VOBA-1610 file (N, C-alpha, C; in pm, whole numbers, padded with zeros to 5 digits, always signed):
BEGIN
Met-01346-02798-00428Met-01314-02753-00568Met-01429-02721-00628Trp-01529-02802-00636Trp-01639-02782-00740Trp-01710-02653-00695Trp-01687-02624-00560Trp-01756-02506-00531Trp-01673-02389-00596Gly-01565-02380-00616Gly-01469-02297-00674Gly-01520-02286-00833Leu-01537-02407-00899Leu-01577-02419-01003Leu-01716-02327-01026Leu-01807-02365-00951Leu-01939-02313-00963Leu-01932-02182-00961Cys-01849-02092-00859Cys-01818-01967-00850Cys-01747-01881-00971Ala-01648-01949-01051Ala-01578-01925-01165Ala-01709-01910-01264Leu-01772-02022-01303Leu-01893-02029-01406Leu-01970-01914-01358Gly-02011-01882-01258Gly-02089-01789-01199Gly-02063-01639-01238Ala-01926-01638-01214Ala-01872-01515-01264Ala-01873-01485-01403Ala-01850-01591-01494Ala-01844-01575-01604Ala-01999-01552-01683Ile-02079-01590-01612Ile-02230-01578-01645Ile-02269-01424-01612Ala-02221-01382-01504Ala-02245-01248-01457Ala-02156-01141-01556Tyr-02061-01160-01580Tyr-01962-01080-01666Tyr-02035-01080-01805Gly-02077-01198-01862Gly-02145-01218-01984Gly-02256-01140-02016Val-02345-01147-01916Val-02476-01079-01919Val-02460-00919-01890Ala-02362-00901-01819Ala-02319-00748-01791Ala-02281-00692-01923Ser-02192-00750-02016Ser-02153-00691-02111Ser-02262-00671-02210Val-02354-00769-02230Val-02477-00721-02315Val-02559-00591-02263Met-02575-00593-02145Met-02663-00477-02086Met-02568-00358-02101Gln-02416-00345-02077Gln-02351-00239-02108Gln-02351-00183-02248Ser-02333-00293-02337Ser-02341-00261-02494Ser-02481-00180-02502Val-02589-00218-02467Val-02713-00157-02527Val-02731-00017-02463Ala-02652+00005-02335Ala-02622+00153-02291Ala-02546+00197-02361Ala-02450+00153-02392Ala-02321+00232-02473Ala-02378+00287-02599Lys-02479+00192-02670Lys-02537+00253-02778Lys-02651+00358-02794Ala-02678+00376-02647Ala-02767+00483-02623Ala-02720+00609-02562Thr-02596+00595-02546Thr-02498+00705-02483Thr-02446+00796-02577Asp-02451+00942-02556Asp-02402+01041-02634Asp-02254+01014-02615Thr-02167+00989-02713Thr-02036+01005-02738Thr-01950+01115-02707Gly-02022+01210-02726Gly-01960+01366-02703Gly-01853+01392-02828Thr-01792+01494-02801Thr-01684+01509-02903Thr-01581+01423-02890Glu-01546+01354-03008Glu-01426+01254-02998Glu-01287+01303-02970Thr-01224+01266-02889Thr-01081+01339-02856Thr-00990+01207-02892Gln-00859+01261-02900Gln-00747+01178-02930Gln-00709+01119-02765Gly-00648+01014-02774Gly-00600+00938-02664Gly-00692+00877-02567Val-00674+00851-02446Val-00780+00820-02339Val-00860+00907-02283Asp-00991+00902-02279Asp-01088+01013-02219Asp-01138+00949-02110Pro-01118+00975-01997Pro-01188+00911-01866Pro-01365+00970-01876Lys-01395+01071-01938Lys-01532+01118-01939Lys-01600+01023-02005Leu-01527+00907-02087Leu-01639+00808-02124Leu-01711+00712-02036Leu-01653+00706-01924Leu-01724+00622-01810Leu-01799+00731-01759Val-01787+00814-01742Val-01895+00927-01667Val-02013+00919-01750Arg-01982+00928-01878Arg-02117+00950-01971Arg-02193+00804-01963Val-02139+00693-01971Val-02210+00566-01976Val-02274+00540-01826Leu-02212+00615-01722Leu-02250+00563-01585Leu-02395+00654-01568Lys-02432+00729-01649Lys-02556+00793-01657Lys-02678+00707-01712Gln-02630+00585-01772Gln-02730+00512-01804Gln-02766+00404-01715Trp-02887+00378-01674Trp-02912+00279-01590Trp-02882+00140-01625Lys-02907+00112-01734Lys-02877-00040-01783Lys-02707-00046-01783Phe-02657+00046-01796Phe-02503+00034-01751Phe-02471+00010-01618Val-02547+00099-01541Val-02518+00068-01383Val-02562-00071-01335Leu-02676-00122-01407Leu-02705-00242-01363Leu-02614-00354-01407Gly-02559-00331-01530Gly-02447-00411-01554Gly-02345-00411-01494Leu-02313-00301-01431Leu-02185-00271-01340Leu-02217-00370-01214Ser-02341-00363-01159Ser-02383-00437-01039Ser-02327-00588-01065Leu-02389-00632-01209Leu-02360-00771-01231Leu-02211-00798-01214Asp-02113-00680-01299Asp-01980-00714-01265Asp-01946-00726-01123Val-01983-00631-01040Val-01961-00666-00909Val-01986-00786-00842Leu-02090-00825-00869Leu-02136-00973-00838Leu-02027-01082-00877Gly-01999-01053-01013Gly-01922-01167-01072Gly-01757-01178-01009Phe-01734-01023-00978Phe-01590-01018-00933Phe-01588-01069-00775Val-01687-01055-00704Val-01713-01147-00573Val-01697-01291-00605Ala-01752-01338-00694Ala-01746-01490-00741Ala-01609-01532-00786Gln-01542-01427-00848Gln-01412-01452-00912Gln-01316-01467-00785Ile-01327-01382-00689Ile-01244-01377-00587Ile-01266-01509-00494Ala-01370-01568-00481Ala-01411-01672-00404Ala-01339-01795-00477Ala-01347-01796-00609Ala-01288-01891-00689Ala-01163-01891-00702Leu-01074-01773-00678Leu-00930-01771-00703Leu-00861-01816-00568His-00941-01833-00479His-00889-01868-00333His-00908-02017-00312Val-00955-02071-00442Val-00976-02248-00413Val-00910-02323-00550Leu-00891-02227-00644Leu-00844-02273-00800Leu-00743-02220-00845Pro-00672-02272-00936Pro-00561-02217-00994Pro-00592-02110-01080Leu-00507-02007-01102Leu-00533-01897-01179Leu-00589-01919-01328Phe-00495-02031-01376Phe-00533-02063-01536Phe-00689-02133-01537Val-00742-02186-01427Val-00865-02234-01446Val-00971-02117-01444Val-00953-02007-01330Val-01031-01933-01314Val-01041-01831-01432Gln-00933-01793-01495Gln-00921-01705-01604Gln-00953-01761-01750Ala-00947-01890-01756Ala-00999-01954-01872Ala-01165-01948-01856Ala-01217-01961-01751Ala-01354-01958-01707Ala-01414-01811-01727Leu-01318-01727-01696Leu-01382-01584-01741Leu-01396-01559-01881Ala-01286-01592-01963Ala-01282-01584-02085Ala-01411-01632-02159Ala-01458-01757-02112Ala-01596-01812-02132Ala-01708-01714-02145Ser-01698-01591-02062Ser-01799-01503-02042Ser-01840-01471-02161Leu-01741-01462-02283Leu-01776-01424-02412Leu-01891-01526-02493Ala-01865-01649-02445Ala-01969-01752-02498Ala-02127-01720-02432Val-02112-01657-02323Val-02226-01622-02238Val-02293-01506-02321Thr-02196-01405-02346Thr-02240-01299-02405Thr-02294-01325-02558Ala-02260-01427-02631Ala-02265-01455-02748Ala-02413-01501-02743Val-02438-01610-02653Val-02573-01662-02622Val-02671-01570-02616Ala-02637-01471-02512Ala-02721-01371-02477Ala-02752-01284-02580Ala-02650-01268-02665Ala-02673-01147-02756Ala-02805-01201-02867Arg-02839-01322-02871Arg-02926-01352-02952Arg-03059-01293-02914Phe-03092-01251-02781Phe-03193-01184-02746Phe-03205-01042-02798Leu-03080-01001-02827Leu-03072-00855-02897Leu-03092-00841-03042Gly-03126-00969-03115Gly-03138-00985-03260Gly-03036-01046-03314Val-02910-01081-03234Val-02770-01102-03315Val-02777-01252-03334Arg-02772-01316-03442Arg-02761-01447-03484Arg-02627-01509-03497Leu-02645-01640-03429Leu-02522-01698-03417Leu-02518-01808-03541Gly-02406-01822-03606Gly-02380-01909-03705Gly-02341-02041-03624Lys-02322-02147-03739Lys-02256-02268-03681Lys-02130-02262-03630Lys-02038-02186-03692Lys-01921-02164-03612Lys-01906-02098-03478Glu-01994-02019-03466Glu-02039-01957-03320Glu-02069-02073-03218Trp-02162-02142-03253Trp-02212-02240-03171Trp-02117-02346-03137Ala-02029-02390-03251Ala-01935-02478-03238Ala-01837-02416-03129Ala-01803-02287-03126Ala-01680-02212-03056Ala-01761-02243-02911Val-01892-02227-02886Val-01947-02207-02733Val-01916-02359-02711Ala-01968-02460-02774Ala-01940-02610-02749Ala-01771-02607-02713Val-01683-02558-02786Val-01557-02591-02752Val-01512-02534-02615Val-01580-02412-02572Val-01535-02359-02466Val-01571-02421-02353Cys-01716-02483-02355Cys-01769-02568-02261Cys-01662-02707-02202Ala-01619-02753-02351Ala-01528-02878-02351Ala-01407-02833-02277Gly-01336-02714-02316Gly-01219-02682-02264Gly-01218-02669-02096Leu-01361-02596-02060Leu-01367-02572-01941Leu-01378-02702-01850Gly-01450-02815-01929Gly-01461-02945-01857Gly-01331-03017-01831Leu-01225-02998-01927Leu-01118-03045-01934Leu-01016-03009-01797Leu-01038-02860-01807Leu-00964-02796-01705Leu-01030-02829-01548Gly-01159-02847-01542Gly-01225-02891-01441Gly-01178-03028-01364Ala-01157-03110-01461Ala-01106-03228-01433Ala-00953-03242-01406Ala-00876-03157-01465Ala-00734-03165-01423Ala-00707-03074-01309Ala-00785-02969-01261Ala-00745-02880-01178Ala-00735-02959-01013Glu-00669-02893-00931Glu-00643-02936-00815Glu-00692-02814-00702Ser-00766-02825-00614Ser-00802-02727-00548Ser-00693-02701-00423Glu-00677-02541-00433Glu-00559-02517-00349Glu-00560-02349-00325Gly-00502-02317-00224Gly-00494-02181-00185Gly-00350-02109-00267Ser-00335-02003-00251Ser-00224-01941-00300Ser-00105-01954-00205Asp+00031-01964-00260Asp+00160-01971-00182Asp+00182-01826-00135Pro+00223-01815-00010Pro+00203-01687+00075Pro+00330-01604-00008Val+00305-01468-00047Val+00381-01388-00093Val+00384-01274+00011Gly+00514-01205-00014Gly+00568-01074+00081Gly+00514-00970+00031Leu+00556-00864+00104Leu+00520-00725+00069Leu+00588-00683-00064Gly+00714-00727-00102Gly+00777-00706-00220Gly+00698-00737-00338Phe+00619-00873-00352Phe+00536-00882-00460Phe+00416-00789-00463Arg+00364-00763-00338Arg+00237-00676-00353Arg+00298-00526-00411Leu+00409-00490-00383Leu+00468-00354-00419Leu+00502-00370-00567Gly+00547-00474-00621Gly+00548-00511-00752Gly+00468-00508-00817Leu+00325-00548-00773Leu+00194-00531-00843Leu+00171-00400-00868Ile+00172-00338-00795Ile+00160-00176-00767Ile+00253-00105-00882Gly+00387-00154-00887Gly+00453-00079-01009Gly+00419-00147-01150Ala+00352-00265-01143Ala+00306-00309-01265Ala+00180-00225-01313Val+00099-00174-01220Val-00016-00109-01248Val+00039+00048-01306Ala+00141+00098-01240Ala+00188+00215-01303Ala+00259+00200-01429Val+00332+00092-01442Val+00385+00079-01599Val+00257+00072-01687Leu+00159-00016-01640Leu+00050-00052-01745Leu-00030+00108-01761Ala-00035+00207-01667Ala-00102+00322-01678Ala-00040+00396-01794Val+00112+00416-01793Val+00185+00466-01868Val+00158+00412-02021Ala+00166+00280-02029Ala+00160+00216-02136Ala+00018+00229-02236Gly-00088+00230-02132Gly-00221+00290-02176Gly-00215+00386-02241Ile-00174+00500-02178Ile-00174+00638-02218Ile-00101+00660-02353Ala-00001+00584-02349Ala+00095+00601-02492Ala+00007+00523-02607Ala-00023+00405-02568Ala-00124+00332-02651Ala-00242+00421-02722Gly-00276+00497-02637Gly-00414+00577-02683Gly-00382+00684-02773Lys-00254+00729-02774Lys-00190+00832-02872Lys-00124+00777-02969Ala-00116+00635-02991Ala-00040+00567-03111Ala-00134+00567-03250Ser-00092+00536-03351Ser-00138+00528-03463Ser-00262+00460-03468Arg-00367+00466-03560Arg-00462+00378-03541Arg-00447+00215-03566Arg-00345+00217-03654Arg-00314+00044-03662Arg-00254-00004-03537Val-00194+00061-03432Val-00133+00017-03340Val-00225+00022-03218Arg-00315+00140-03222Arg-00381+00173-03094Arg-00460+00083-03051Thr-00566+00034-03136Thr-00672-00068-03088Thr-00604-00188-03032Pro-00527-00267-03088Pro-00467-00388-03034Pro-00380-00365-02897Ala-00305-00258-02899Ala-00224-00227-02787Ala-00326-00157-02663Leu-00409-00108-02669Leu-00523-00072-02577Leu-00601-00179-02522Gly-00609-00288-02616Gly-00689-00415-02575Gly-00618-00497-02491Leu-00463-00513-02539Leu-00384-00586-02456Leu-00357-00530-02316Val-00341-00397-02324Val-00326-00324-02175Val-00419-00353-02098Ala-00537-00334-02144Ala-00687-00366-02073Ala-00679-00505-02009Gly-00641-00604-02109Gly-00623-00748-02056Gly-00523-00769-01951Leu-00402-00712-01959Leu-00299-00724-01876Leu-00357-00631-01729Ser-00439-00542-01727Ser-00476-00485-01619Ser-00590-00569-01532Phe-00657-00628-01630Phe-00760-00728-01566Phe-00666-00843-01490Gly-00563-00875-01564Gly-00474-01004-01520Gly-00410-00964-01365Val-00375-00835-01361Val-00332-00797-01227Val-00462-00777-01140Val-00578-00748-01183Val-00675-00757-01078Val-00706-00901-01011Ala-00687-00979-01127Ala-00693-01144-01085Ala-00579-01175-01001Ile-00465-01115-01005Ile-00343-01184-00944Ile-00376-01118-00808Ala-00396-00974-00793Ala-00423-00918-00659Ala-00521-00974-00589Gly-00636-01017-00635Gly-00739-01070-00563Gly-00721-01204-00513Arg-00624-01272-00586Arg-00570-01425-00551Arg-00496-01397-00409Ile-00445-01299-00408Ile-00309-01293-00286Ile-00381-01219-00155Ile-00510-01174-00189Ile-00579-01121-00055Ile-00608-01218+00027Pro-00557-01218+00153Pro-00554-01332+00247Pro-00701-01355+00299Ser-00796-01246+00307Ser-00939-01265+00343Ser-01015-01145+00321Leu-01152-01159+00339Leu-01223-01029+00303Leu-01297-00968+00410Asp-01222-00999+00533Asp-01236-00918+00674Asp-01185-00792+00627Pro-01287-00667+00673Pro-01265-00544+00642Pro-01116-00505+00691Leu-01092-00534+00811Leu-00969-00480+00842Leu-00833-00543+00762Asp-00846-00638+00705Asp-00767-00700+00603Asp-00747-00633+00498Leu-00871-00599+00443Leu-00879-00536+00315Leu-00830-00413+00324Leu-00849-00307+00429Leu-00794-00182+00451Leu-00651-00166+00444Thr-00608-00268+00490Thr-00467-00273+00520Thr-00368-00344+00427Asp-00435-00418+00333Asp-00345-00469+00235Asp-00348-00415+00086Pro-00217-00363+00036Pro-00196-00303-00060Pro-00265-00373-00167Ala-00296-00485-00186Ala-00338-00564-00294Ala-00487-00524-00315Thr-00562-00471-00206Thr-00691-00442-00214Thr-00707-00301-00332Tyr-00603-00197-00302Tyr-00602-00093-00372Tyr-00557-00111-00516Thr-00463-00196-00526Thr-00429-00250-00649Thr-00548-00294-00756Val-00639-00372-00673Val-00750-00425-00749Val-00824-00299-00801Ala-00850-00217-00705Ala-00935-00105-00756Ala-00881-00021-00861Val-00735+00014-00841Val-00707+00113-00954Val-00685+00025-01080Ala-00653-00093-01076Ala-00611-00176-01206Ala-00760-00201-01267Gly-00859-00239-01198Gly-00972-00249-01234Gly-01028-00138-01301Gly-01007-00026-01257Gly-01068+00103-01329Gly-00988+00149-01449Met-00866+00129-01426Met-00790+00146-01564Met-00821+00036-01693Ala-00852-00091-01641Ala-00881-00176-01744Ala-01010-00138-01818Met-01123-00103-01728Met-01247-00053-01791Met-01228+00050-01895Leu-01139+00148-01837Leu-01116+00270-01925Leu-01051+00229-02059Phe-00951+00182-02060Phe-00869+00151-02163Phe-00958+00043-02255Tyr-01018-00038-02224Tyr-01111-00138-02305Tyr-01219-00053-02380Ala-01282+00038-02291Ala-01375+00113-02341Ala-01318+00201-02448Thr-01209+00257-02451Thr-01145+00353-02551Thr-01102+00259-02679Ala-01047+00121-02635Ala-01026+00058-02760Ala-01160+00030-02831Leu-01259-00001-02763Leu-01400-00035-02837Leu-01448+00095-02902Gln-01424+00191-02864Gln-01445+00330-02932Gln-01387+00382-03032Arg-01276+00320-03031Arg-01160+00389-03125Arg-01135+00298-03249Gly-01166+00154-03224Gly-01154+00063-03337Gly-01232-00063-03325Ser-01144-00171-03358Ser-01229-00288-03401Ser-01251-00363-03271Val-01383-00439-03254Val-01443-00475-03144Val-01359-00601-03122Thr-01365-00688-03250Thr-01280-00833-03239Thr-01160-00818-03210Thr-01068-00723-03273Thr-00924-00671-03227Thr-00901-00668-03067Ser-01004-00551-03030Ser-00994-00531-02886Ser-01007-00648-02797Thr-01117-00739-02816Thr-01150-00819-02731Thr-01054-00936-02734Ala-01019-00975-02837Ala-00908-01088-02870Ala-00778-01057-02797Met-00740-00927-02802Met-00607-00893-02718Met-00628-00884-02582Met-00772-00833-02542Met-00802-00827-02392Met-00801-00974-02338Val-00863-01065-02405Val-00865-01220-02365Val-00718-01274-02347Leu-00634-01236-02448Leu-00511-01294-02434Leu-00395-01242-02307Gly-00431-01102-02283Gly-00382-01055-02164Gly-00456-01090-02024Glu-00548-01096-02029Glu-00617-01147-01900Glu-00609-01304-01869Thr-00575-01395-01962Thr-00573-01542-01957Thr-00436-01568-01937Val-00339-01543-02013Val-00209-01625-02047Val-00123-01556-01938Phe-00119-01400-01937Phe-00015-01346-01818Phe-00057-01376-01666Pro-00188-01375-01607Pro-00183-01444-01498Pro-00192-01568-01471Ser-00197-01654-01552Ser-00204-01803-01566Ser-00030-01820-01544Leu+00055-01757-01622Leu+00197-01795-01593Leu+00241-01742-01474Val+00185-01629-01412Val+00219-01579-01273Val+00191-01685-01154Gly+00073-01756-01194Gly+00030-01844-01092Gly+00103-01948-01103Val+00144-02018-01224Val+00224-02122-01212Val+00379-02129-01180Leu+00421-01992-01206Leu+00570-01969-01173Leu+00582-01908-01035Val+00483-01824-00962Val+00508-01770-00857Val+00425-01809-00749Leu+00294-01852-00781Leu+00192-01863-00687Leu+00182-02015-00636Gly+00230-02095-00717Gly+00237-02251-00702Gly+00117-02321-00750Asp+00061-02254-00835Asp-00063-02334-00911Asp-00006-02447-00977Arg-00091-02576-00998Arg-00069-02715-01033Arg-00188-02758-01072Thr-00163-02878-01125Thr-00262-02970-01160Thr-00259-03095-01092Arg-00378-03181-01089Arg-00369-03298-01023Arg-00262-03390-01092Pro-00168-03474-01017Pro-00091-03551-01080Pro-00114-03629-01202Gly-00023-03589-01308Gly-00045-03653-01432Gly-00160-03604-01538Phe-00184-03495-01483Phe-00315-03421-01548Phe-00269-03318-01627Ala-00141-03278-01607Ala-00091-03146-01677Ala-00121-03132-01828Ala-00094-03241-01904Ala-00151-03220-02055Ala-00281-03185-02070Leu-00358-03254-01998Leu-00514-03261-02009Leu-00542-03105-01960Ala-00467-03054-01878Ala-00497-02888-01835Ala-00460-02793-01947Ile-00334-02822-02004Ile-00298-02745-02143Ile-00405-02733-02228Ala-00449-02867-02258Ala-00538-02885-02374Ala-00680-02807-02349Gly-00704-02821-02221Gly-00843-02752-02195Gly-00833-02614-02203Phe-00713-02542-02136Phe-00680-02394-02145Phe-00652-02347-02287Val-00592-02437-02366Val-00602-02381-02524Val-00719-02382-02587Leu-00780-02493-02570Leu-00935-02492-02633Leu-01027-02395-02590Ala-01038-02362-02439Ala-01127-02253-02394Ala-01084-02129-02442Val-00967-02095-02444Val-00896-01969-02476Val-00922-01941-02609Ala-00884-02041-02708Ala-00900-02046-02849Ala-01041-02024-02896Ala-01127-02094-02838Ala-01277-02086-02872Ala-01337-01953-02846Ala-01283-01884-02721Ala-01326-01737-02675Ala-01278-01632-02758Leu-01133-01663-02819Leu-01086-01580-02946Leu-01186-01575-03062Ala-01228-01693-03086Ala-01294-01703-03199Ala-01452-01638-03183Leu-01511-01607-03048Leu-01605-01532-03025Leu-01580-01383-02988Ala-01468-01329-03024Ala-01430-01211-02989Ala-01506-01104-03021Arg-01573-01109-03119Arg-01641-01027-03167Arg-01776-00965-03075Phe-01799-01084-02996Phe-01920-01057-02904Phe-01869-00973-02790Gly-01750-00918-02796Gly-01709-00860-02675Gly-01770-00714-02664Glu-01840-00684-02747Glu-01923-00554-02763Glu-02020-00590-02855Pro-02129-00662-02841Pro-02227-00700-02928Pro-02277-00600-03025Asp-02314-00619-03145Asp-02361-00506-03263Asp-02508-00509-03222Thr-02560-00414-03171Thr-02713-00400-03119Thr-02778-00335-03243Ser-02740-00335-03339Ser-02805-00235-03443Ser-02950-00295-03489Glu-02943-00420-03459Glu-03070-00492-03467Glu-03155-00512-03346Thr-03127-00449-03233Thr-03178-00461-03118Thr-03339-00485-03113Lys-03405-00573-03052Lys-03539-00554-03032Lys-03581-00450-02924Pro-03635-00354-02962Pro-03695-00264-02867Pro-03766-00322-02739Thr-03823-00414-02731Thr-03890-00476-02620Thr-03809-00543-02527Val-03678-00578-02560Val-03610-00660-02477Val-03577-00598-02345Phe-03522-00472-02357Phe-03484-00374-02223Phe-03580-00262-02231Pro-03696-00247-02183Pro-03789-00147-02194Pro-03732-00019-02096
//
């Protein structure tokens, strides 16, 4: 179990640092002519920045660690740990000239405390077996989220940002659920399992919708809705469908840890895409 916790925390660190590097790259990227709705060219433009590519490489490492954690820990533990990547981003953002106030440092401490409670309450386990119907259901969910994301991109400014952030979070949640039910990382298993392709498509959608939400509206709103979507939804699926559970008698402790970790992450939502207007030019030469 502790190996799984280390993997989950490693994923959070990788995602958090990647977010900072991708933010630096995004600030240096030509946004082109702004269009209405979701524009896939956003990803094409940022991929021309080596800092973004390096951050994407960290994302890949984080995802591998996340998959390893998902195979031994309940979804509610892993997803809460991933929400803690905002705490990592907040601390890393200090190197970009962003100052943390007492409230931010307190939120970082609460995230750590919440994860500590979850670690104490979690029970090491694998996923309950699921059939082809569940896998096809995930593919259907991806299709529904794709339609919802496109519709959200065309919505009014008031609705667009939170809706895109939520759809991105739900898409990341589907990635976590699909990653959880992949039986092994054997190449043949990966090629023949629909969950593998669900991970790839849902992950790409999540990145696109989140990037669009950040470009079109508030960082705090986008990230807060994304965190809610990627933590609450897969955690419920894990408990209701995949057999996730806590150690006997530790359910209340797990709930408290989950609420603390997610609530503190929401308090750090503005670091979902750090403001690098005061970036020190020598940090990433």
